[in-house]
N, C-alpha and C positions, 0 to 999 in steps of 0.2 A: 640529536635522537639519534638511538641504533639503528640497525640496519631490517633488524624484525619487528616491522609492523605488525599491531594484531585490530581487526575490527569487531565487533562485539554489537550484532543485530539485536536489540533490543526487539525483537517480534516470534512467534514460535509458526507463523506462516510457513507454509513448506512452497507456496506461491514465489514468496518475494526470496528466500534461501535458493530455490531455481532460477528467478530473474539474476540474482547475485551472480550465480556458479556460469550462466549465459555469457555474462560480460567476463569468464575469468576470477572471477572474485568468489574466494570460500570462508566465510567468517570464522573465527579460532572459535565462536561459542554463539550460543544461543542465547539472549534475556529475555525472556517475554514478560512485558511490564501491564502487570492487572492493573485497571486505572478506569474511572467512571467515567465510560464515554457520553452521556447525557448531555442532547446540548444544552446552551445554555437562552434563557429568554429573548426571542428574537435574532439569534445569533445565526450569520449567512454561512454556508455550508464551506467557503473557503477560508474563511475563519476558523470555524470547526477542525478543520482538516488542519488547518497550518497547530492549533493548540496542544491538539492530539498527538501530535508526533512531538513537540516538544515535549510533552508531558512524556509522555514513553521513554523518551531521551532523557530526561532529566531522572527520572526516578532507576533506570538502568544504573546510568551514571553514579548515581548518589550509592546504589549497593558497591559498586566495583571500587569507587574511594574507600568507603566505611572499609572494603576489605584488602586496602592496597594493591589494587590490581590495573589500576589506570596508566603505568607509567608504558607508553609508546602505545596506547591501544586508545581508537576510535571508537564511538559509538554511535551507530545509524538506527534510527528509525523512523518508522511511515504511518502515514496512518488515512486510509479510502473512504473516501463518503460521495453518495451518489445521490442527485437532487434532481427536481424539477421544478424550477424557476427557483422559490424559494427555499422551496418544499424540499425536508431532507429524508432520504428514506431510512429504513432501519436497518439494521444488518439482522436480517429474517433468524429468527428460531423456531418461530411457533407459526403449523400451515398457512391458519390466516393471514399470519403478518406477510408470508411470502406471497398469499392469493390475492391483497390489498397493492402490493409492490407491482405484481405483474401485470394487473388490470389498469395500473397508474401509467405504466410503462408501456405498452400495448400502442402502437401505432404511434407515436410521438419521440421526440427527441429529449435528453436528458443529460446532465454535465457528471462527468466525473473527476473528483477533484481529489487528489493524492498532496498532503503537505510530508516534506522530509525534514529530517533535522539532524545534523549532525555535531556532535561535542568530540572538539580536539583534544588531543593530548594534555594541551597546555590548556581546556577548558575554553575557549573559544564555541560558541553557537553561531551555528549557520543554517537557516532555511531556506527552504525553497518549495515554491507549488507548482504543481503541475494540472493544467485542465484539460481533458479532452470531451467534446462534443458526440455522442451516440446518437443512430435512431435507430427506435425499434419496427418490424414489420408490424402489421394489424394480426394479434394471435388468435386463432381460433379456439372454440372451446376445448379443443380435443389436444391442441400443443399446450395451452393452459395446462388442464387436466394431467398430461401426461409427464410436462416438466414440473409438477407439483410432485409427481410421484415417484417420480426420479430421484428427489431429497438431496438432490447436486445444488440448492438454493441456501442449504442450511448455512448459518453463518455468514452469507458472503454481503456484500454493501449490496442495496437493492434488490437481493434474494437473488442473485445471478451470478455465473462465474463466464466472462464470454469466450474463455479457453475450453471450456467444453459443449456441452449441449446447446447450451442459449446463444454461442455462436452463431447457429442458423438463424438469430432470431433478428440478427443486427443486418439492416440494409445500409448503412453509409455509416463510416468513424471519421471524426475531423481531428488527427491530433493523435497523441501518443498509443498505441498498441497496450506497450506494456504498462502505461497509465493504468488501466482499465482493469490490469491483471491486479495490479498492486503496487508498482514500485516503476516509474518512469527511469529505463536504465540512461536515458542522455540525462537528465538531471542528476542522475544519482551520481553518474561517474564523472562530469563536470564538477559538482560536489565537492567528493573524493579527492581527483585530482589539483584542483584549486586548492586544496587545502595540504598539500602535500603525500597523499596516500600514494604509493607506488602501486596502481591500477595495473598499467602496462609493462610493469617488469615482470608481474606473472605471466603474461602472454610469450616473453620468450621461452620458454621451456619445451613450447608445443604443445600438441595434442597428449590427452594424458589417456 
């Protein structure tokens, strides 16, 4: 393998790109994978997160292979699922979806699952899963309506972004904070280094 390694992030999420940057990793390119994210009948939230992450990675990998661009290239994909019990919350796009999610989350605990899939230059598939438990305060009508008006919920799993205004709703959190944002850094870096991606080599150049 040459000294120049490439990492393709199979996502267009600025949050995931920012989290990778926090770990000193800059993807060589972003290759968002458009897939059907509809849960299968009776599918468990954990299984859904793992399946969607693998589907995204596989789709991006297939494009790279077709274009002859897989030499020394790692493909990383992730998918985040929010659940209350076995009930999977949507990535809210409509106001009524977001309102339903906030009412369900208000005053109770929920889980955030993120599946990570890495495809190595040799074609090996590696999957990891992170899980974080989050408890929300009981939301007042003003908080509920104001957060909906902010529009921050749009496109977010469970209709909230913990790194934004909704961070004020969190009473306690057990597990990885970066997982709730969208990419668990501990699991991701361990996965990359375990497969030979030189994460820490990039730290040696110091701050930029």
